[in-house]
N, C-alpha and C positions, 0 to 999 in steps of 0.2 A: 428712744426705743432702739436696741441694738439689734440689726438685721444681718443675717448670715451672708458671708460671701459665697457666691455660687460659681461654679465651674461648668462651662458649656459642656453638654453631654453630645458626644460626637455621633454617636449611633443614632440619636434622633434626627441629626442633620443629614446623616447617610440616606435614612429612610425618606425623609421629606425630598432630597435631592433624587432618589430613585423614582419616586411616583410623579415628580413634576416633569421628569424627563419622559416617563411613560404618557403623561397628559399631552405633551408637546407632539408625541407620535401620533396620537389619536386626532389631535387638532389639524396636524399636517394632512393626515388621510382625509378629513373632512373637506379640506379645500383643494387637494391636488388629486386624490384617486378617481379615476374616470369612473369606477363603479359605484362610488359614493353617491352619485346623482341617479343611480339606476335602482338599487336595492340595499336593504339594511344588512351590514356584514354579519350580523347574528342571525340571518334568516336561514335555518338548516337547510332549506330547499334550494336556495340560490348561491350561499356562500362555500367556502372550502376551509380546509384546516387552518392554513397559513393567514388568511385574511381573518377568519374568525379570532384566532388567537393574537393577532394584531389588535383586534378590538378588545378582547376579553383582559388582555395584560393591563389595559387602561381602567378596567372596573375598580383597581385598587386605589385609584386616585383619591376620589371624593371621600370614601371612608376613611383612608388614612389621614387625609388633611384635617377632616373633622375630629378625629380621634386625637391626633397630634396637637391639634389646638387646644383641646382640653388639657392635655399634659403640659403644654406651654403655659397655660393659664394657672395651673397649680405652681409651676416652678416661678412665675411672675409674683404670685401671691406669698411667696417666702420672704419676698423684701417688702410686702405691703400689709396694711391692716385690711380685714375683709372689707370694710367700707371704700377703701382705697381701690382695691381689686375690683369691687362691684362697679364703682365710677369707671375705672379703666375699661372693663369689659363693655359696659353700656355704650361708652363713647366710641369705642372701637368698632363695636357692632354696627351702630348708626352709620359711622364712617364707611364701612365696607359696603352697606347696602347703597349709600350714596355713589360710591365708586362704581357698583356694579351697574347702576342705571345711567351713568355718564360715560366715564373713560373707558370701561369695559365694554358697553354697548357700542361706543364707537368704533372701538377696535374690532369687533365682530362685523359691524355693518358698513363703515365708512359712509353712513348716511347722516346727514346734518338735520334731517326732519325728525329725527327720534320718534318714528311713527310705529315702530314695533319693538317694544322693549320685552326682556325676558328675566324672570327670577330663576337664576341659575346657581352654579356652586358658591359663587362670592356671596351672593344673597343668603344661601343657606348657612355659611359660615357667620355671617354677621347677624342673622336673626337667632341663631344658636347662642351666639355670645350674649344677646340681650337676655335670653331665658337664663343662661349660666350666671349672669350677673346677679339674679335673684336666688339661684340654687346654692351658690357658694356659702350662703348664710345657713345652710342646712348641715347637719352632721354628715360625716362621709359615709356612715352606715346608711343613712336615709338617701344619699346621693346615689349610692350603689343600687339600692332597692328601686329607686324611682327610674333610674336610667334602664335598668333590666326590664321593668314593667313596661316602659315606653317601647323598648326595642322588641320584646317578645310578645307584647300584648296588642300591639297597633294592628294585627291582621283581624282582630275582632270588629274592626270598623270597615272591613273590606266590602261588607254588604250594604253599607250606608251610602246612598248616593242622592244628591241634590241637583236638579238640572239648572246649569248656568249659574251656580253659587260660588262667587268668587272666595268668599271667606272659608268655605269647606275645601275648595282647591287648594288654597294656600296650606290649610291643615293637612290634609290627606290624600287629595287626588288631582293628579296632573290635569290642567285644562287651559283653554283658549278663551280670552275674553276681549271685548271692546270696551275701554274706559275713557272717561272724559270725551265721549262721542265718537272719537277718531283714532285712539292709540291703541293698536293691538298689543296686549299682554299674554305672553306666554308663561305660566306657572309649570316650570319644568321640575323644580325641587320642592314639593311640599315639605313642611317643616317637620312633620312627623315620620320616621323617628329620628331625624338628623340631630334634633336637641338632645336626644337620650345618647347617641353616639358621642357627642362632645363631652356631656357631663360624665360618661363613663370613662373618657379620656382623663378628665380632671380626677377621677377616683384613682385610675392607675398612675397618676403623677405622684401619689404618695409613696410608690416604690422607689422613686428617686430622691426620696428624703435622706438626709444624712445619717439617720438612724437605722437604714436598711442597707445590709451589705450588698455588694454587687453580685456575690455568688447567690445569695437568696433570690435576688431579683431576676437574675438570669434563669435560675431553675424554675421559679414561679411562672415566668412569661414562657419558658419553652413548654411547660405542662399545659398552660392556659391555651397556647397556641395550637398545640396539637389536639386538645379537646375539642376546639372550635372547628378545626379541619375535620375531625371525625364526626362532630355534630353536624356539619354541613352534609357529608355524604349520606349519613343516616337519615335526616330529615328530608333531604331531597330525593333520597331512592323512595320513602314511603309516599311522598307525592301529595301529602294532605295538608295539614297546617304548616305555615311558614312559607308557602309557595304561591304568591299571587298569580305567577305564570307556570302552571304545571309543565313539566317536560312531556314530551311525546316519544313514543317508541317507533321508529321508522324501520322499514327493512333494511336501510342502509346503516351500517354502524356508525359511520362518520356523522351522518345527520342526526342520529341519536345522541351521540356524544355532544355535538353542538347544542342541541336542545337542552340535554342534562346540565351543561355547564353554563347556561345562561338565565339564571333566576331574574326576576323582576327588579329593575333598578328605580324606577318611578312609581311610587315611593319604594325605597330599598326594603325588600322583603328580608325576612330573618335568615333564609338561606343565603341570600346575596351578602349580608353583612358577615355571617359565619364564614363564607367563602373568602372575603377580602381581609376582614380584620384578624382572622385566625392565622394567616401567613405573615401578615404585618406584626402581630404581637410575637409570633415565633421569630421573626426576623430580628426583633429588638432583643430577644433573649439570647441569641447565638452571635450577634454582631458587635458587641461592645470591644471585642479585642482585635477586630479586623484592621489591618494596615495596609497601605500600598497606595499607587498611584489612581486606581481607580476609586478608591474610598475618597481619596482628596478631592478627586474630579466632582464626585457626587455630593460631597460635603460644600464645595463652592456653591453650588445650586441651592442645596439644602440650607444655608445660611441667610439666602435672601429668596425664598421661594414666591412671596407676592410680587417683587420686583421683577422676578422672571416671567411670572404668570403674565403680567402687564405687556411687557415688552415683546415676548414671544407671539402674543395674539396679533399685535401689529405687525411683527416681521413676517409671520406667516401669511396674513392677509395682503400685505404689501407685495409680497413675492408673487402670490396668486393672481393679484391684479396685473402685474407686469407680464405673466405668462399669458393671462386672458387677452391682453392687448397685443401681444405679439404672435399669438395663434389664431387671431381673426375673431374672437369673441367681443372684444372691445373692453376697455376698462370699465365702461358703464355696467357691464353685467356683474361686476363685483362690488357695486352699491347696493346693498341688499335690504330688502324689506321684510325679512324672516331669515330662517336659518339657511345657510349656504346650499345645503343639498337639495332643498326644496325648490331652488331657482330653476325653472324649466328652460331658462335660456342657457344654461350650462350642461345640459344633456349632450354628452360626446366630448366635453371638455376634460383635460387632465392627462395623468400619466398612469402607467401601470404600478402595481405595488412595490416592485424593485426600485424604482425611481422615487417612490414616495419615501423610502427609507433613506435614500441619497439626500433628498431634500431636507428630511429631518436632520440627520446628522450634519448637514452644511449649516442649519439654523442653529443647532445645539453649540458647535464649535464658534459660529460667529459671535454667538451671544455669551460664551464663556468669558472673555476678557472684561466685558462690562459688568458681569455679575461678580467676578472676582474684585474689580476695583470698588464697586458699590458695597461689597461685603467689607473691605478694608476700611472704606469710609465710615461705615456703621461702627465699627470696632473702634476707631479712632475718634468718633464724634458722639460717643455715647450721651453727652450732655445736652444734645439737641433732642428736644422733647418729640418732635414730630417723627423722628426715626424710629420711634417705638411703635409706630403705627404701621411699619413696612416689615 
């Protein structure tokens, strides 16, 4: 079987790099910002514009990761048969779920008891890959129809509720459960409509096929991105379908703006996905010719996003533990049995938002050389099968 040689598409790596850096900012805020232990940064009655947009910019991360994972699956599939691609996605999906419940969990908690697990973003990527492993056998037309039906139709399930039903929570409704008698399980990322976001990315991967010219791809992506952004404002303004969390008009314009720009993420509403995927697709449409040091900087992280994801969690948590120890809270306060901001021992802990940005930049520049070395290692050791899972 003759398989085409592929050239790495830098604009995809730039977008991956940007969103992984935004994610690092949000996680730094979670562990270091003193207000994170007091209120939600998206609360229009307690937050402010700078704090809100520090949180808002990170909304792009999960949708972009899922969408780009679908694009990457298509690109990988150009070198494989459908059966080979399906097997690869299935194995990688299972592997990601295992990593979420072990290495990622310990990075968040530093708790060896594994008493409070969470189904978070890596879980959603893994389970979406398992579904995509089956969907790749459909025609591209049917993949597009199914993806859009999942994304735009899942709100029809909003009125369906089952009391303490783990299966339904995994499908569509965030929940908290006790499993195996003692383990607390947080379902933060229900799989609908994340599986539709990844399969939509797989469909968009066809625009990177060798038969499609860059000019056509850029034009179409720009049009689709702008249409999604416009669709967000229209659908959000109407405040009916597609808004799991309707916005509220306050007397204060800033509070109204915060409410308007904060559609539901758990599970992601149609407006949330239009708000985040629209600019992401638009960026892909206008960024293919971007050059310069900042582009190269982002690309370094974008080539190894999962590697960075793992090590940045440990770096942030370790630095927060050191600060807790030397600020009188004790390192034990950072051994967690749940999400960090819910730890009542840490009320009063942390730094202001300006210092959060300083810590974030310190972590990013500290991890840059490691990411560059690992990226170079991946490129020079492509024959190692295990590197394809990073």
